[in-house]
N, CA, C and O atoms as a GROMACS GRO file, in nm:
protein
  360
    1UNK      N    1  -4.936  -0.678   2.387
    1UNK     CA    2  -4.805  -0.674   2.323
    1UNK      C    3  -4.806  -0.754   2.193
    1UNK      O    4  -4.752  -0.709   2.093
    2UNK      N    5  -4.867  -0.873   2.194
    2UNK     CA    6  -4.868  -0.957   2.075
    2UNK      C    7  -4.939  -0.890   1.959
    2UNK      O    8  -4.892  -0.897   1.846
    3UNK      N    9  -5.053  -0.823   1.986
    3UNK     CA   10  -5.127  -0.757   1.878
    3UNK      C   11  -5.046  -0.646   1.813
    3UNK      O   12  -5.053  -0.628   1.691
    4UNK      N   13  -4.969  -0.573   1.891
    4UNK     CA   14  -4.889  -0.465   1.832
    4UNK      C   15  -4.779  -0.522   1.743
    4UNK      O   16  -4.743  -0.462   1.642
    5UNK      N   17  -4.726  -0.638   1.780
    5UNK     CA   18  -4.623  -0.701   1.697
    5UNK      C   19  -4.685  -0.754   1.568
    5UNK      O   20  -4.629  -0.734   1.460
    6UNK      N   21  -4.801  -0.820   1.576
    6UNK     CA   22  -4.867  -0.872   1.457
    6UNK      C   23  -4.903  -0.760   1.361
    6UNK      O   24  -4.902  -0.781   1.240
    7UNK      N   25  -4.935  -0.644   1.412
    7UNK     CA   26  -4.970  -0.530   1.327
    7UNK      C   27  -4.852  -0.474   1.250
    7UNK      O   28  -4.871  -0.390   1.162
    8UNK      N   29  -4.732  -0.518   1.281
    8UNK     CA   30  -4.612  -0.469   1.213
    8UNK      C   31  -4.567  -0.558   1.099
    8UNK      O   32  -4.460  -0.535   1.041
    9UNK      N   33  -4.645  -0.659   1.064
    9UNK     CA   34  -4.611  -0.744   0.949
    9UNK      C   35  -4.669  -0.684   0.823
    9UNK      O   36  -4.784  -0.640   0.821
   10UNK      N   37  -4.590  -0.682   0.718
   10UNK     CA   38  -4.631  -0.625   0.591
   10UNK      C   39  -4.610  -0.728   0.480
   10UNK      O   40  -4.527  -0.817   0.495
   11UNK      N   41  -4.684  -0.716   0.371
   11UNK     CA   42  -4.664  -0.809   0.260
   11UNK      C   43  -4.524  -0.796   0.198
   11UNK      O   44  -4.480  -0.685   0.166
   12UNK      N   45  -4.457  -0.906   0.183
   12UNK     CA   46  -4.329  -0.911   0.113
   12UNK      C   47  -4.358  -0.982  -0.018
   12UNK      O   48  -4.370  -1.104  -0.022
   13UNK      N   49  -4.368  -0.905  -0.125
   13UNK     CA   50  -4.402  -0.962  -0.255
   13UNK      C   51  -4.276  -1.004  -0.330
   13UNK      O   52  -4.278  -1.104  -0.402
   14UNK      N   53  -4.169  -0.931  -0.315
   14UNK     CA   54  -4.045  -0.962  -0.385
   14UNK      C   55  -3.926  -0.970  -0.290
   14UNK      O   56  -3.855  -1.071  -0.288
   15UNK      N   57  -3.904  -0.864  -0.212
   15UNK     CA   58  -3.787  -0.865  -0.124
   15UNK      C   59  -3.811  -0.781   0.001
   15UNK      O   60  -3.903  -0.699   0.008
   16UNK      N   61  -3.727  -0.805   0.099
   16UNK     CA   62  -3.724  -0.728   0.223
   16UNK      C   63  -3.577  -0.709   0.257
   16UNK      O   64  -3.496  -0.799   0.236
   17UNK      N   65  -3.543  -0.592   0.310
   17UNK     CA   66  -3.402  -0.570   0.343
   17UNK      C   67  -3.387  -0.481   0.465
   17UNK      O   68  -3.478  -0.408   0.503
   18UNK      N   69  -3.270  -0.489   0.525
   18UNK     CA   70  -3.228  -0.398   0.629
   18UNK      C   71  -3.089  -0.348   0.593
   18UNK      O   72  -3.013  -0.419   0.526
   19UNK      N   73  -3.056  -0.227   0.636
   19UNK     CA   74  -2.921  -0.178   0.614
   19UNK      C   75  -2.881  -0.089   0.731
   19UNK      O   76  -2.964  -0.043   0.810
   20UNK      N   77  -2.751  -0.066   0.741
   20UNK     CA   78  -2.698   0.019   0.847
   20UNK      C   79  -2.634   0.146   0.792
   20UNK      O   80  -2.558   0.213   0.862
   21UNK      N   81  -2.664   0.180   0.670
   21UNK     CA   82  -2.608   0.298   0.606
   21UNK      C   83  -2.490   0.268   0.516
   21UNK      O   84  -2.460   0.345   0.425
   22UNK      N   85  -2.421   0.157   0.540
   22UNK     CA   86  -2.308   0.119   0.455
   22UNK      C   87  -2.325  -0.021   0.396
   22UNK      O   88  -2.280  -0.047   0.285
   23UNK      N   89  -2.390  -0.111   0.470
   23UNK     CA   90  -2.410  -0.248   0.424
   23UNK      C   91  -2.559  -0.279   0.419
   23UNK      O   92  -2.638  -0.219   0.491
   24UNK      N   93  -2.596  -0.374   0.332
   24UNK     CA   94  -2.736  -0.414   0.322
   24UNK      C   95  -2.747  -0.566   0.320
   24UNK      O   96  -2.667  -0.634   0.257
   25UNK      N   97  -2.849  -0.617   0.392
   25UNK     CA   98  -2.886  -0.757   0.390
   25UNK      C   99  -3.025  -0.765   0.331
   25UNK      O  100  -3.118  -0.704   0.384
   26UNK      N  101  -3.042  -0.838   0.222
   26UNK     CA  102  -3.171  -0.848   0.155
   26UNK      C  103  -3.210  -0.994   0.140
   26UNK      O  104  -3.125  -1.081   0.121
   27UNK      N  105  -3.340  -1.019   0.149
   27UNK     CA  106  -3.395  -1.152   0.126
   27UNK      C  107  -3.494  -1.139   0.011
   27UNK      O  108  -3.590  -1.063   0.018
   28UNK      N  109  -3.470  -1.215  -0.096
   28UNK     CA  110  -3.556  -1.214  -0.213
   28UNK      C  111  -3.637  -1.343  -0.212
   28UNK      O  112  -3.580  -1.451  -0.196
   29UNK      N  113  -3.769  -1.333  -0.228
   29UNK     CA  114  -3.856  -1.450  -0.222
   29UNK      C  115  -3.921  -1.475  -0.359
   29UNK      O  116  -3.924  -1.387  -0.444
   30UNK      N  117  -3.971  -1.595  -0.377
   30UNK     CA  118  -4.039  -1.628  -0.502
   30UNK      C  119  -4.191  -1.629  -0.486
   30UNK      O  120  -4.263  -1.665  -0.579
   31UNK      N  121  -4.241  -1.591  -0.368
   31UNK     CA  122  -4.385  -1.586  -0.344
   31UNK      C  123  -4.412  -1.486  -0.232
   31UNK      O  124  -4.322  -1.454  -0.154
   32UNK      N  125  -4.533  -1.437  -0.224
   32UNK     CA  126  -4.569  -1.340  -0.122
   32UNK      C  127  -4.566  -1.404   0.016
   32UNK      O  128  -4.612  -1.517   0.035
   33UNK      N  129  -4.510  -1.332   0.112
   33UNK     CA  130  -4.503  -1.375   0.251
   33UNK      C  131  -4.517  -1.252   0.338
   33UNK      O  132  -4.520  -1.140   0.287
   34UNK      N  133  -4.525  -1.270   0.469
   34UNK     CA  134  -4.529  -1.158   0.561
   34UNK      C  135  -4.390  -1.132   0.616
   34UNK      O  136  -4.316  -1.226   0.643
   35UNK      N  137  -4.356  -1.005   0.633
   35UNK     CA  138  -4.224  -0.972   0.684
   35UNK      C  139  -4.226  -0.853   0.776
   35UNK      O  140  -4.320  -0.773   0.774
   36UNK      N  141  -4.123  -0.841   0.857
   36UNK     CA  142  -4.116  -0.732   0.952
   36UNK      C  143  -3.972  -0.711   0.996
   36UNK      O  144  -3.886  -0.797   0.976
   37UNK      N  145  -3.948  -0.596   1.056
   37UNK     CA  146  -3.823  -0.568   1.125
   37UNK      C  147  -3.862  -0.501   1.255
   37UNK      O  148  -3.860  -0.378   1.265
   38UNK      N  149  -3.897  -0.581   1.354
   38UNK     CA  150  -3.950  -0.529   1.480
   38UNK      C  151  -3.840  -0.466   1.564
   38UNK      O  152  -3.864  -0.365   1.630
   39UNK      N  153  -3.721  -0.523   1.562
   39UNK     CA  154  -3.608  -0.467   1.637
   39UNK      C  155  -3.499  -0.424   1.539
   39UNK      O  156  -3.483  -0.485   1.433
   40UNK      N  157  -3.426  -0.320   1.574
   40UNK     CA  158  -3.316  -0.274   1.491
   40UNK      C  159  -3.218  -0.388   1.466
   40UNK      O  160  -3.180  -0.460   1.558
   41UNK      N  161  -3.178  -0.403   1.340
   41UNK     CA  162  -3.081  -0.505   1.305
   41UNK      C  163  -3.138  -0.644   1.286
   41UNK      O  164  -3.063  -0.739   1.262
   42UNK      N  165  -3.271  -0.660   1.298
   42UNK     CA  166  -3.334  -0.790   1.280
   42UNK      C  167  -3.438  -0.784   1.170
   42UNK      O  168  -3.505  -0.683   1.151
   43UNK      N  169  -3.449  -0.894   1.097
   43UNK     CA  170  -3.548  -0.906   0.990
   43UNK      C  171  -3.619  -1.039   1.011
   43UNK      O  172  -3.555  -1.140   1.042
   44UNK      N  173  -3.750  -1.040   0.995
   44UNK     CA  174  -3.827  -1.161   1.019
   44UNK      C  175  -3.921  -1.184   0.901
   44UNK      O  176  -3.987  -1.091   0.855
   45UNK      N  177  -3.928  -1.308   0.854
   45UNK     CA  178  -4.019  -1.345   0.746
   45UNK      C  179  -4.105  -1.461   0.795
   45UNK      O  180  -4.054  -1.559   0.848
   46UNK      N  181  -4.236  -1.448   0.776
   46UNK     CA  182  -4.328  -1.551   0.820
   46UNK      C  183  -4.344  -1.654   0.708
   46UNK      O  184  -4.394  -1.622   0.600
   47UNK      N  185  -4.303  -1.776   0.736
   47UNK     CA  186  -4.314  -1.884   0.639
   47UNK      C  187  -4.445  -1.958   0.660
   47UNK      O  188  -4.515  -1.936   0.759
   48UNK      N  189  -4.476  -2.044   0.568
   48UNK     CA  190  -4.595  -2.128   0.580
   48UNK      C  191  -4.583  -2.212   0.706
   48UNK      O  192  -4.476  -2.264   0.737
   49UNK      N  193  -4.693  -2.224   0.779
   49UNK     CA  194  -4.690  -2.307   0.899
   49UNK      C  195  -4.811  -2.398   0.901
   49UNK      O  196  -4.915  -2.369   0.841
   50UNK      N  197  -4.796  -2.510   0.970
   50UNK     CA  198  -4.904  -2.607   0.983
   50UNK      C  199  -4.911  -2.650   1.128
   50UNK      O  200  -4.812  -2.698   1.184
   51UNK      N  201  -5.027  -2.632   1.188
   51UNK     CA  202  -5.047  -2.667   1.328
   51UNK      C  203  -5.167  -2.760   1.340
   51UNK      O  204  -5.272  -2.734   1.280
   52UNK      N  205  -5.152  -2.867   1.414
   52UNK     CA  206  -5.263  -2.960   1.433
   52UNK      C  207  -5.356  -2.914   1.545
   52UNK      O  208  -5.470  -2.960   1.553
   53UNK      N  209  -5.309  -2.824   1.630
   53UNK     CA  210  -5.389  -2.771   1.740
   53UNK      C  211  -5.369  -2.620   1.746
   53UNK      O  212  -5.264  -2.570   1.707
   54UNK      N  213  -5.469  -2.548   1.795
   54UNK     CA  214  -5.459  -2.403   1.810
   54UNK      C  215  -5.341  -2.368   1.900
   54UNK      O  216  -5.326  -2.427   2.007
   55UNK      N  217  -5.256  -2.273   1.858
   55UNK     CA  218  -5.140  -2.235   1.937
   55UNK      C  219  -5.165  -2.113   2.024
   55UNK      O  220  -5.072  -2.063   2.088
   56UNK      N  221  -5.290  -2.063   2.027
   56UNK     CA  222  -5.330  -1.947   2.109
   56UNK      C  223  -5.257  -1.820   2.067
   56UNK      O  224  -5.237  -1.731   2.150
   57UNK      N  225  -5.218  -1.808   1.940
   57UNK     CA  226  -5.154  -1.687   1.890
   57UNK      C  227  -5.244  -1.611   1.793
   57UNK      O  228  -5.195  -1.550   1.699
   58UNK      N  229  -5.374  -1.614   1.816
   58UNK     CA  230  -5.462  -1.525   1.743
   58UNK      C  231  -5.555  -1.585   1.640
   58UNK      O  232  -5.655  -1.521   1.608
   59UNK      N  233  -5.530  -1.701   1.586
   59UNK     CA  234  -5.615  -1.756   1.481
   59UNK      C  235  -5.741  -1.818   1.540
   59UNK      O  236  -5.848  -1.812   1.479
   60UNK      N  237  -5.730  -1.878   1.658
   60UNK     CA  238  -5.845  -1.937   1.725
   60UNK      C  239  -5.883  -2.075   1.672
   60UNK      O  240  -5.990  -2.126   1.705
   61UNK      N  241  -5.798  -2.135   1.591
   61UNK     CA  242  -5.823  -2.269   1.539
   61UNK      C  243  -5.692  -2.327   1.487
   61UNK      O  244  -5.594  -2.255   1.470
   62UNK      N  245  -5.693  -2.455   1.463
   62UNK     CA  246  -5.574  -2.519   1.406
   62UNK      C  247  -5.552  -2.469   1.263
   62UNK      O  248  -5.647  -2.431   1.195
   63UNK      N  249  -5.429  -2.469   1.220
   63UNK     CA  250  -5.396  -2.433   1.082
   63UNK      C  251  -5.351  -2.562   1.015
   63UNK      O  252  -5.234  -2.598   1.019
   64UNK      N  253  -5.444  -2.631   0.955
   64UNK     CA  254  -5.417  -2.762   0.900
   64UNK      C  255  -5.480  -2.773   0.761
   64UNK      O  256  -5.573  -2.851   0.739
   65UNK      N  257  -5.429  -2.694   0.668
   65UNK     CA  258  -5.483  -2.696   0.532
   65UNK      C  259  -5.448  -2.829   0.465
   65UNK      O  260  -5.335  -2.879   0.476
   66UNK      N  261  -5.546  -2.885   0.396
   66UNK     CA  262  -5.525  -3.014   0.330
   66UNK      C  263  -5.577  -3.010   0.186
   66UNK      O  264  -5.665  -2.932   0.151
   67UNK      N  265  -5.519  -3.096   0.106
   67UNK     CA  266  -5.566  -3.118  -0.031
   67UNK      C  267  -5.552  -3.267  -0.059
   67UNK      O  268  -5.445  -3.324  -0.039
   68UNK      N  269  -5.660  -3.330  -0.105
   68UNK     CA  270  -5.661  -3.472  -0.136
   68UNK      C  271  -5.623  -3.557  -0.015
   68UNK      O  272  -5.559  -3.661  -0.029
   69UNK      N  273  -5.663  -3.513   0.106
   69UNK     CA  274  -5.637  -3.588   0.228
   69UNK      C  275  -5.496  -3.577   0.283
   69UNK      O  276  -5.463  -3.644   0.381
   70UNK      N  277  -5.413  -3.494   0.222
   70UNK     CA  278  -5.274  -3.475   0.268
   70UNK      C  279  -5.255  -3.330   0.311
   70UNK      O  280  -5.316  -3.239   0.255
   71UNK      N  281  -5.170  -3.310   0.410
   71UNK     CA  282  -5.138  -3.174   0.453
   71UNK      C  283  -5.062  -3.101   0.344
   71UNK      O  284  -4.975  -3.159   0.278
   72UNK      N  285  -5.094  -2.972   0.324
   72UNK     CA  286  -5.026  -2.894   0.221
   72UNK      C  287  -4.881  -2.869   0.259
   72UNK      O  288  -4.849  -2.842   0.375
   73UNK      N  289  -4.795  -2.880   0.162
   73UNK     CA  290  -4.654  -2.851   0.179
   73UNK      C  291  -4.619  -2.740   0.080
   73UNK      O  292  -4.645  -2.753  -0.040
   74UNK      N  293  -4.562  -2.634   0.130
   74UNK     CA  294  -4.523  -2.522   0.044
   74UNK      C  295  -4.372  -2.522   0.033
   74UNK      O  296  -4.300  -2.519   0.133
   75UNK      N  297  -4.325  -2.526  -0.089
   75UNK     CA  298  -4.180  -2.519  -0.113
   75UNK      C  299  -4.153  -2.393  -0.191
   75UNK      O  300  -4.222  -2.361  -0.287
   76UNK      N  301  -4.052  -2.324  -0.150
   76UNK     CA  302  -4.017  -2.200  -0.218
   76UNK      C  303  -3.867  -2.178  -0.214
   76UNK      O  304  -3.792  -2.258  -0.160
   77UNK      N  305  -3.827  -2.068  -0.272
   77UNK     CA  306  -3.685  -2.032  -0.275
   77UNK      C  307  -3.666  -1.897  -0.208
   77UNK      O  308  -3.747  -1.805  -0.226
   78UNK      N  309  -3.560  -1.886  -0.132
   78UNK     CA  310  -3.520  -1.760  -0.070
   78UNK      C  311  -3.375  -1.736  -0.108
   78UNK      O  312  -3.290  -1.825  -0.098
   79UNK      N  313  -3.347  -1.615  -0.153
   79UNK     CA  314  -3.211  -1.577  -0.190
   79UNK      C  315  -3.166  -1.468  -0.095
   79UNK      O  316  -3.233  -1.366  -0.080
   80UNK      N  317  -3.051  -1.488  -0.032
   80UNK     CA  318  -2.996  -1.391   0.062
   80UNK      C  319  -2.885  -1.316  -0.010
   80UNK      O  320  -2.791  -1.376  -0.063
   81UNK      N  321  -2.896  -1.183  -0.010
   81UNK     CA  322  -2.797  -1.098  -0.073
   81UNK      C  323  -2.735  -1.006   0.032
   81UNK      O  324  -2.807  -0.944   0.111
   82UNK      N  325  -2.604  -0.999   0.035
   82UNK     CA  326  -2.533  -0.914   0.128
   82UNK      C  327  -2.434  -0.831   0.048
   82UNK      O  328  -2.363  -0.884  -0.038
   83UNK      N  329  -2.430  -0.700   0.075
   83UNK     CA  330  -2.336  -0.618   0.002
   83UNK      C  331  -2.328  -0.477   0.055
   83UNK      O  332  -2.403  -0.438   0.144
   84UNK      N  333  -2.236  -0.402  -0.001
   84UNK     CA  334  -2.217  -0.263   0.035
   84UNK      C  335  -2.316  -0.177  -0.043
   84UNK      O  336  -2.351  -0.208  -0.156
   85UNK      N  337  -2.362  -0.069   0.020
   85UNK     CA  338  -2.450   0.026  -0.048
   85UNK      C  339  -2.364   0.119  -0.134
   85UNK      O  340  -2.252   0.154  -0.097
   86UNK      N  341  -2.418   0.155  -0.248
   86UNK     CA  342  -2.348   0.254  -0.330
   86UNK      C  343  -2.373   0.392  -0.272
   86UNK      O  344  -2.462   0.408  -0.188
   87UNK      N  345  -2.299   0.491  -0.316
   87UNK     CA  346  -2.317   0.628  -0.265
   87UNK      C  347  -2.457   0.681  -0.298
   87UNK      O  348  -2.510   0.764  -0.223
   88UNK      N  349  -2.517   0.635  -0.408
   88UNK     CA  350  -2.650   0.680  -0.446
   88UNK      C  351  -2.757   0.625  -0.353
   88UNK      O  352  -2.861   0.689  -0.335
   89UNK      N  353  -2.735   0.508  -0.294
   89UNK     CA  354  -2.836   0.443  -0.208
   89UNK      C  355  -2.828   0.491  -0.064
   89UNK      O  356  -2.929   0.484   0.007
   90UNK      N  357  -2.714   0.538  -0.018
   90UNK     CA  358  -2.702   0.574   0.123
   90UNK      C  359  -2.751   0.713   0.152
   90UNK      O  360  -2.747   0.757   0.267
   0.00000   0.00000   0.00000
């Protein structure tokens, strides 16, 4: 089950959105991330993570990237946009 879910993540270079035919929820990012919509009405974006021990979710090792002896910290911006779809978009 986990592998099929991981296979549904796609690169989000600029934005990801979901809509219901009349309304749209969009997330605009300032850097590439992984995103998915595994269930109807849900949107998921994978942010930077840091683990000191393997979490048994597929990597097989800790995720502890460092630079100059310090753990990496990624800061970014996410913009959430909500609005009605125009007749041309629906």
